[in-house]
C-alpha positions in Angstrom: -36.7 -0.3 -12.8 -39.2 -3.3 -13.6 -37.6 -6.5 -13.0 -41.0 -8.6 -14.2 -43.3 -7.8 -16.8 -46.6 -9.4 -18.0 -48.1 -8.8 -21.4 -51.6 -10.4 -21.9 -51.7 -11.2 -25.6 -54.8 -12.0 -28.0 -53.5 -12.2 -31.5 -54.8 -8.9 -32.3 -52.6 -6.7 -34.0 -53.0 -3.8 -30.5 -51.4 -7.2 -28.2 -48.7 -7.3 -31.1 -47.6 -4.0 -30.5 -47.9 -4.2 -26.7 -45.6 -6.8 -26.8 -42.9 -5.1 -28.7 -43.2 -2.8 -26.8 -43.1 -5.3 -22.9 -40.1 -6.9 -25.2 -38.5 -3.6 -25.7 -38.7 -2.6 -22.1 -37.5 -6.4 -21.1 -34.5 -5.8 -22.8 -33.7 -2.6 -21.7 -34.6 -3.0 -17.7 -33.0 -7.0 -18.3 -36.3 -7.8 -16.6 -38.1 -10.9 -16.9 -40.9 -11.1 -19.8 -44.0 -13.1 -19.5 -46.4 -13.2 -22.6 -49.7 -14.5 -21.5 -52.4 -15.6 -23.8 -55.7 -16.8 -21.6 -58.1 -19.4 -22.8 -61.4 -18.3 -22.7 -64.1 -20.3 -24.3 -67.7 -18.3 -24.9 -70.6 -19.5 -23.2 -72.3 -19.5 -26.9 -70.2 -22.2 -27.1 -71.5 -24.3 -24.5 -75.3 -22.4 -25.5 -75.8 -23.6 -28.8 -77.7 -26.7 -29.4 -76.1 -29.7 -30.6 -72.1 -27.9 -31.0 -69.7 -29.4 -29.2 -67.3 -27.1 -27.0 -64.5 -28.7 -27.4 -63.8 -27.4 -30.6 -63.6 -24.3 -29.9 -61.4 -24.7 -26.9 -59.2 -26.7 -29.0 -58.9 -23.9 -31.8 -58.0 -21.3 -28.8 -54.9 -24.0 -27.3 -54.1 -24.3 -30.9 -53.7 -20.2 -30.9 -52.2 -19.8 -27.9 -49.4 -22.5 -28.4 -48.8 -20.3 -31.6 -48.0 -17.2 -30.1 -46.6 -19.0 -27.3 -44.1 -20.4 -30.1 -43.5 -16.7 -31.7 -43.2 -14.6 -28.4 -40.6 -17.1 -27.1 -38.4 -17.0 -30.7 -39.1 -13.0 -30.3 -37.6 -13.1 -26.7 -34.8 -15.3 -27.1 -33.8 -13.7 -30.5 -33.6 -10.4 -28.5 -31.6 -12.6 -25.0 -35.0 -11.4 -22.8 -35.5 -13.8 -20.0 -39.0 -15.6 -19.2 -41.2 -17.9 -20.3 -44.8 -17.3 -22.7 -47.7 -19.3 -21.1 -50.6 -20.4 -21.9 -53.4 -20.4 -18.8 -57.4 -21.6 -19.4 -60.2 -19.5 -17.6 -61.5 -21.2 -14.4 -64.5 -21.5 -15.6 -66.5 -21.2 -19.4 -67.5 -17.2 -19.4 -65.4 -16.1 -16.5 -63.7 -13.1 -16.3 -60.7 -12.5 -18.4 -59.2 -9.5 -16.6 -59.7 -11.6 -13.2 -57.7 -13.9 -14.6 -54.6 -11.8 -16.0 -54.9 -10.4 -12.2 -54.6 -13.7 -10.9 -51.7 -14.9 -13.3 -49.6 -10.7 -12.7 -50.2 -11.7 -8.8 -48.7 -15.6 -9.1 -46.0 -14.4 -11.2 -44.9 -11.6 -8.9 -45.2 -8.8 -11.9 -44.3 -5.2 -11.4 -45.6 -4.3 -14.6 -48.7 -5.2 -16.8 -48.3 -4.1 -20.8 -51.3 -4.1 -22.7 -53.0 -3.3 -25.6 -55.7 -1.0 -26.0 -57.9 -2.9 -27.4 -58.1 -6.1 -29.1 -61.9 -7.4 -29.7 -64.0 -4.6 -32.1 -67.7 -3.7 -32.9 -70.2 -5.5 -31.0 -67.7 -7.6 -29.0 -66.7 -4.8 -27.1 -69.8 -3.1 -26.7 -71.3 -6.2 -25.2 -67.9 -7.2 -23.3 -66.6 -3.6 -22.5 -62.7 -3.4 -22.9 -60.7 -6.2 -21.4 -57.7 -3.5 -20.6 -59.8 -0.8 -19.1 -61.3 -3.5 -16.3 -58.1 -5.1 -15.7 -56.5 -1.4 -14.8 -58.9 -0.9 -12.4 -58.6 -3.9 -10.6 -54.9 -4.4 -11.1 -52.4 -4.9 -8.5 -49.4 -3.0 -10.1 -48.7 -0.2 -12.6 -50.8 -0.8 -16.0 -49.0 0.5 -19.1 -51.8 0.9 -21.8 -50.5 0.7 -25.7 -52.3 2.1 -28.4 -53.4 0.6 -31.1 -52.7 1.5 -34.5 -56.2 3.9 -36.2 -56.8 3.2 -40.0 -57.1 6.7 -41.2 -55.6 8.7 -38.4 -53.8 11.9 -39.1 -50.7 10.4 -37.2 -48.2 7.9 -38.8 -47.1 4.7 -36.7 -43.8 6.5 -36.3 -45.6 9.3 -34.1 -47.6 6.8 -32.2 -44.7 5.0 -31.2 -42.5 8.0 -30.5 -45.4 9.2 -27.9 -45.1 5.8 -26.3 -41.4 6.5 -25.8 -41.9 9.6 -24.3 -44.5 8.0 -22.4 -42.1 5.1 -21.1 -39.2 7.7 -20.2 
């Protein structure tokens, strides 16, 4: 059904759930999987007096390389083709959903699987939801994978089953 699946990663548990679902889909569909980590140095890092934004950039690049290594190992273990990618936003404080869209177009993806949220609290309120903004501008279908909500009556297994039902 799908031949190329893009899955944006941000290091959150929700993004990991999205990756796990995308990995299973890619394995079942014999599709190529492209995990994507976008390095986006916040404008605050450039505006703070006496602060070197390259420190933040290097830390984000290290996180991206670690995720690249972990997702690549999982893909190899499950015999799923594809190449994890780490890309940088074109300019500081750039729009992450637009960068994901650029990658989806450049890699000719026919599905994007992403978590419903990664950042929480004030950051989410100030920045808005990357998943929501991406879904509004996407060039292909988007599968949103919900995060695990602490204290919810629904168990993790029930959430997984619900997501599987959506896929069928």
